[in-house]
N, CA and C of each residue as an Amber inpcrd file, in Angstrom:
protein
   339
   1.6680000  19.3230000  61.7020000   0.4640000  19.2650000  61.1530000
   0.2830000  19.7750000  59.6290000  -0.0440000  19.0110000  58.7950000
  -0.1420000  19.1360000  57.3020000  -0.9520000  20.4630000  56.9330000
  -0.8010000  20.7610000  55.7130000  -1.0820000  21.9360000  54.9930000
  -1.7130000  22.0040000  53.7720000  -2.7340000  21.7700000  53.3960000
  -3.0640000  21.3150000  52.3070000  -3.4400000  22.6060000  50.7430000
  -3.2220000  22.9710000  49.5990000  -3.0970000  23.5580000  48.8110000
  -3.9530000  23.0770000  47.7800000  -5.2250000  23.2570000  47.4400000
  -5.5420000  22.5920000  46.1900000  -5.8590000  23.5540000  45.2590000
  -5.9840000  23.3150000  43.8890000  -5.9780000  24.2430000  43.1590000
  -5.9510000  23.0650000  41.8460000  -6.7120000  23.5450000  40.7130000
  -7.6400000  23.0970000  39.5780000  -8.5950000  23.0210000  39.0540000
  -9.6640000  23.3570000  40.0370000 -10.7170000  23.5100000  40.0030000
 -11.2780000  24.3410000  38.7070000 -12.5640000  24.4330000  38.6820000
 -12.9600000  25.3070000  37.1850000 -14.5920000  24.8770000  37.2610000
 -15.2070000  25.5210000  35.9660000 -16.2900000  25.3310000  35.6660000
 -15.7780000  24.5150000  34.5200000 -16.7550000  23.3660000  34.1950000
 -16.4750000  22.7040000  33.0120000 -17.9500000  21.7400000  32.5630000
 -18.3680000  21.3890000  31.4880000 -19.2560000  20.9850000  30.9710000
 -19.5880000  19.4400000  31.1090000 -20.5210000  19.0420000  31.0810000
 -21.0130000  17.5700000  31.1680000 -19.7390000  16.8110000  30.4410000
 -19.2220000  15.5940000  30.8820000 -18.3880000  15.0170000  29.8980000
 -16.8970000  15.4240000  30.2300000 -16.9560000  16.5980000  30.2600000
 -15.6680000  17.0500000  30.2120000 -14.5350000  16.4380000  31.6560000
 -13.7650000  17.0510000  31.8210000 -12.5360000  16.2000000  32.3250000
 -11.4830000  17.6170000  33.3200000 -11.5420000  17.5760000  34.3860000
 -10.2990000  18.0400000  35.0180000  -9.3260000  17.2650000  35.7190000
  -8.4090000  18.1280000  36.1390000  -7.3620000  17.3990000  36.7170000
  -6.7250000  18.4440000  38.2780000  -7.1330000  18.1750000  39.1470000
  -6.9080000  18.4710000  40.7570000  -5.4400000  18.3550000  40.8660000
  -4.8290000  19.4330000  41.8450000  -3.6030000  18.9860000  42.5430000
  -4.0390000  19.5860000  43.6110000  -2.8600000  18.9790000  44.5690000
  -3.1300000  19.2600000  46.2610000  -1.5710000  19.2350000  46.5270000
  -1.1080000  20.3970000  46.5980000   0.4730000  20.4700000  46.8660000
   0.3350000  20.4620000  48.7160000   1.5000000  19.8500000  49.4260000
   1.1610000  19.3010000  50.7470000   2.1260000  19.0220000  51.6380000
   1.9820000  20.3310000  52.3490000   3.1460000  20.5860000  53.2020000
   2.7770000  20.0360000  54.8910000   4.5490000  19.8940000  55.1750000
   4.0490000  19.1340000  56.7450000   4.0190000  17.8850000  57.1580000
   3.4390000  16.9060000  55.8780000   3.0770000  15.7000000  55.8380000
   3.8240000  15.3560000  54.7080000   4.0050000  13.7100000  54.8570000
   4.7210000  13.3710000  53.4010000   3.8680000  12.2620000  52.7740000
   3.4380000  12.5720000  51.1900000   2.6740000  12.0300000  50.8800000
   2.8260000  10.8400000  50.4420000   3.8870000  10.1720000  50.5250000
   4.6420000   9.0270000  50.6340000   4.1640000   7.7870000  52.1150000
   4.1450000   8.8630000  52.8940000   4.3080000   7.8500000  54.5070000
   2.5740000   8.2220000  54.9240000   1.8540000   8.6690000  54.1760000
   0.0690000   8.8900000  54.8240000  -0.6440000   8.0310000  53.7860000
  -1.7430000   7.5960000  54.3410000  -2.5750000   7.5370000  53.2820000
  -3.2810000   8.7880000  52.9830000  -3.2040000   8.7930000  51.6490000
  -4.0450000  10.2940000  51.2870000  -5.4100000  10.1830000  50.7020000
  -6.0910000  11.2900000  50.7910000  -7.6850000  10.8260000  50.2010000
  -7.8490000  12.6200000  49.6820000  -8.9280000  12.4560000  48.8320000
  -9.7200000  13.4840000  48.1770000 -11.3300000  13.2450000  49.0060000
 -11.8630000  14.1980000  49.1470000 -13.2920000  14.7810000  50.0650000
 -13.4980000  15.7010000  48.7730000 -14.7620000  15.8930000  49.1790000
 -15.7850000  16.7100000  48.4560000 -17.2460000  17.3880000  49.2160000
 -17.0640000  18.4440000  49.0840000 -18.6890000  18.6980000  49.8920000
 -19.4040000  19.8510000  48.9430000 -20.8050000  18.9960000  49.0570000
 -21.4410000  19.6970000  47.6650000 -22.2840000  20.5680000  48.6580000
 -22.9380000  21.7390000  47.7830000 -24.0920000  22.6590000  48.5740000
 -24.9250000  21.7780000  49.5790000 -25.4240000  21.9320000  50.8820000
 -25.9360000  21.7010000  51.4220000 -26.1810000  20.0640000  51.9670000
 -24.8550000  19.5420000  51.4020000 -24.4090000  18.3940000  52.1240000
 -23.1910000  18.1340000  52.8190000 -22.9400000  16.8300000  53.4960000
 -21.8090000  16.7240000  54.1960000 -20.7830000  16.3940000  52.9860000
 -19.7460000  16.7360000  53.7620000 -18.5830000  16.3030000  52.9240000
 -18.5850000  14.6540000  53.0830000 -18.2340000  14.3120000  51.6940000
 -17.9900000  12.8930000  51.6920000 -16.3660000  12.4480000  50.7850000
 -15.6720000  11.3390000  51.3370000 -14.6920000  10.9710000  51.0160000
 -14.8770000  10.3000000  49.6120000 -14.3720000  10.6650000  48.7430000
 -14.2940000  10.4110000  47.1960000 -13.3510000   9.5670000  47.0820000
 -12.1710000   9.6770000  47.1470000 -10.7500000   8.6080000  46.8500000
  -9.8150000   8.7200000  47.9580000  -8.9740000   7.4610000  48.1480000
  -8.2230000   7.2230000  49.1110000  -6.8630000   6.3240000  48.0600000
  -5.8100000   6.5650000  48.7380000  -4.7240000   5.8690000  48.2430000
  -3.6480000   5.3350000  49.6890000  -3.5720000   4.3180000  49.3590000
  -2.6210000   3.8740000  50.4700000  -0.8940000   4.0950000  50.5020000
  -0.4340000   3.7920000  51.6050000   1.0660000   3.7720000  51.3620000
   1.6830000   2.8670000  50.6400000   0.9500000   1.6650000  50.2090000
   1.6860000   0.8810000  49.2200000   0.7580000   0.9350000  48.3570000
   0.1760000   1.9430000  47.8110000  -0.2880000   2.3020000  46.6450000
  -2.0960000   1.6540000  46.1570000  -2.4820000   0.9590000  46.8170000
  -3.9650000   0.5090000  46.5130000  -5.0260000   1.7120000  46.5690000
  -5.6830000   1.5940000  45.7230000  -6.8140000   2.9790000  45.8720000
  -8.3240000   2.6440000  46.5120000  -8.9800000   3.4230000  46.4700000
 -10.4580000   3.2960000  46.6960000 -11.1240000   4.3860000  46.3870000
 -12.3840000   4.3310000  46.0470000 -13.3770000   4.9450000  45.5260000
 -15.0090000   5.0420000  45.5950000 -15.6810000   6.1350000  46.0150000
 -16.9770000   5.8330000  46.1620000 -17.5780000   5.4330000  45.0000000
 -18.4670000   4.5330000  45.2020000 -19.1180000   4.1020000  43.7250000
 -19.4680000   4.6540000  42.8670000 -20.0160000   6.4830000  43.0480000
 -20.4720000   7.2170000  42.3150000 -19.1270000   7.7150000  41.3880000
 -18.0620000   7.5930000  41.7480000 -16.8300000   8.1080000  40.8250000
 -16.2110000   6.9480000  40.3070000 -16.1740000   5.9210000  40.8860000
 -15.5120000   4.5980000  40.0870000 -15.8550000   4.6010000  38.5380000
 -14.4330000   4.2670000  38.0290000 -13.9580000   4.3080000  36.8580000
 -13.9300000   5.3360000  35.9200000 -14.1590000   6.6350000  36.4500000
 -14.2470000   8.1950000  35.9270000 -13.0420000   9.0820000  36.8830000
 -12.7070000   8.5190000  38.1220000 -11.5380000   9.1100000  38.9140000
 -10.3010000   8.5360000  38.8930000  -9.1940000   8.9310000  39.0330000
  -7.9260000   8.3800000  39.5170000  -7.5140000   9.5190000  40.3390000
  -7.0300000   8.7640000  41.5110000  -6.1880000   9.2320000  42.1570000
  -4.5920000   9.5280000  42.3190000  -3.7600000   9.8570000  42.4810000
  -2.1770000   9.8040000  42.1190000  -1.4090000  10.2520000  43.2390000
  -0.4330000  10.1030000  43.2330000   0.5160000  11.1830000  43.8680000
   1.9600000  11.1040000  43.2560000   2.9290000  12.1510000  43.6170000
   4.1510000  12.4820000  43.1730000   4.8690000  12.5720000  44.4710000
   5.8160000  11.8510000  44.9920000   6.4560000  11.6330000  45.5800000
   7.4410000  13.0800000  45.9300000   7.6950000  12.8370000  44.8800000
   8.9730000  14.0230000  44.8470000   8.6940000  15.3460000  45.2250000
   7.5760000  15.4550000  44.5440000   6.8040000  17.1100000  44.7150000
   5.8770000  17.1160000  45.6200000   5.7300000  15.5530000  46.4910000
   5.0430000  15.9610000  47.9120000   3.5140000  16.4260000  47.2590000
   2.9150000  15.7370000  46.1700000   1.6520000  16.4670000  45.7120000
   0.6430000  15.1320000  45.2550000  -0.5480000  15.5880000  45.5850000
  -1.3850000  14.8730000  45.0370000  -2.2170000  15.3560000  43.9670000
  -2.8820000  14.2670000  43.2240000  -3.6990000  14.4870000  41.9440000
  -4.8480000  13.7590000  42.0350000  -6.0460000  14.1890000  41.6550000
  -7.2080000  13.6780000  41.2490000  -7.8690000  14.2420000  39.6670000
  -7.5470000  13.1580000  39.0090000  -7.9310000  12.8550000  37.6210000
  -9.2420000  12.4740000  37.4570000 -10.3250000  13.6910000  37.2160000
 -11.4840000  13.5030000  36.9580000 -12.0340000  13.5640000  35.4930000
 -12.9780000  12.1360000  35.0400000 -13.0310000  12.3820000  33.6670000
 -14.5890000  12.1450000  33.0750000 -15.0500000  11.8560000  32.4190000
 -16.9040000  12.1470000  32.1030000 -17.6210000  12.9050000  33.4010000
 -17.4960000  14.1080000  34.0920000 -17.6730000  14.9190000  34.9820000
 -19.4210000  15.0120000  34.8390000 -20.0220000  14.8510000  35.7570000
 -21.4500000  14.8890000  35.6520000 -22.1770000  16.0990000  36.6070000
 -23.0230000  16.8020000  36.5140000 -23.3710000  17.8750000  36.9890000
 -23.4670000  17.2360000  38.8130000 -23.4790000  16.2100000  39.0720000
 -23.6750000  15.4370000  40.2580000 -22.3970000  15.8020000  41.4020000
 -20.8580000  15.9550000  40.7690000 -19.4420000  16.0110000  40.7850000
 -19.7570000  17.4610000  41.5230000 -20.5900000  18.3200000  41.0040000
 -20.0060000  19.5930000  41.2510000 -20.0660000  19.7980000  43.0340000
 -18.7650000  20.2930000  43.1620000 -18.4100000  20.4640000  45.0150000
 -17.2890000  21.1780000  45.0980000 -16.9400000  21.4760000  46.2420000
 -15.8980000  21.9900000  46.5310000 -14.8040000  20.4040000  46.4600000
 -13.7780000  20.8660000  46.4480000 -12.8250000  19.1020000  46.6000000
 -11.8410000  19.5120000  47.5030000 -11.3030000  18.4790000  48.2440000
 -10.3340000  19.2110000  49.4550000  -9.2210000  17.6370000  49.5250000
  -7.8800000  18.2040000  49.5360000  -7.5660000  16.6250000  49.9540000
  -7.1770000  16.4450000  51.2940000  -6.3860000  15.6960000  52.0540000
  -6.2640000  15.4180000  53.3710000  -5.4400000  13.8990000  53.4030000
  -5.1230000  13.8330000  54.7420000  -4.7710000  12.3920000  54.9960000
  -5.7100000  11.9110000  55.5380000  -5.4520000  10.5180000  56.1130000
  -6.4910000   9.8240000  56.8470000  -5.4860000   9.2000000  58.2160000
  -6.1000000   9.0860000  59.2600000  -7.0580000  10.3400000  59.4140000
  -7.1100000  11.5540000  59.2490000  -7.9750000  12.4850000  59.2690000
  -7.7340000  14.1080000  58.8550000  -6.9250000  14.4740000  59.5240000
  -6.4660000  15.9050000  58.6830000  -5.8350000  16.8430000  59.7690000
  -6.6560000  17.8850000  59.4150000  -5.7860000  19.4600000  59.0400000
  -6.2560000  20.7980000  59.1680000  -7.1150000  20.1850000  57.7780000
  -8.0010000  21.5620000  57.3710000  -8.4220000  21.3520000  56.2690000
  -7.8940000  23.0780000  55.2870000  -7.7990000  22.4400000  54.1950000
  -7.3380000  23.4290000  53.5110000  -8.6630000  24.1640000  52.7350000
  -8.4950000  25.3320000  51.6970000  -9.2170000  26.1590000  51.2540000
 -10.1940000  25.0790000  50.1880000 -10.0020000  24.5310000  49.6290000
 -10.3990000  23.3650000  48.5750000 -10.3210000  24.4210000  47.3750000
 -10.9140000  23.4300000  46.2490000 -11.1620000  24.0250000  45.0160000
 -12.4830000  23.4360000  44.5240000 -13.1550000  24.8700000  43.8620000
 -14.4260000  24.3140000  43.4140000 -14.4000000  23.6710000  42.0640000
 -15.4440000  22.8550000  41.8670000 -15.6030000  22.1100000  41.0910000
 -17.1580000  22.1480000  40.5490000 -17.7130000  23.1050000  39.0110000
 -18.6350000  23.1930000  38.6940000 -18.8550000  22.5630000  37.4190000
 -19.9540000  21.5670000  37.4720000 -20.0670000  20.8810000  36.1980000
 -21.7430000  21.3090000  36.0170000 -21.5280000  22.1850000  34.3000000
 -22.7080000  22.4540000  33.6720000 -22.8020000  22.8550000  32.4910000
 -23.6880000  23.2310000  32.2130000 -23.9010000  22.9660000  30.1520000
 -24.3860000  24.3280000  30.3780000
C-alpha cells in the first residue's frame, strides 16, 4: 500500500507560481500511473493531472498550459508545477496512483490577493 506525503502549498497571489512535491512510499512512481487530484471547499475531489508509465501526460482542461506534472524516479517523488495561478485553483492538492490508493493529508493551495 502506498503512502503519499504532499508539500509545497501556500498562499500565492493570482498569476503566481507554486511547485508541489509528493514523497511516495511503498509504490514506485516509475512503475505506476501517477496523478494529482484537488478538492476545493464544497466540491468533489477532481483529477487534475496524470502521468503514465511511459511518460505521457494528461490534464484537466482548466489547467492545461499552466500546470506540469513530473516525477523523479531516483527520489520516488512527484511534482506539480503550477503557473499563472487563479483563485479557482484554490484547493487541497493530493497525489496518488491510478487506480487510487490511500490518501495523504494533502497540501493547501490558496490563490488570493
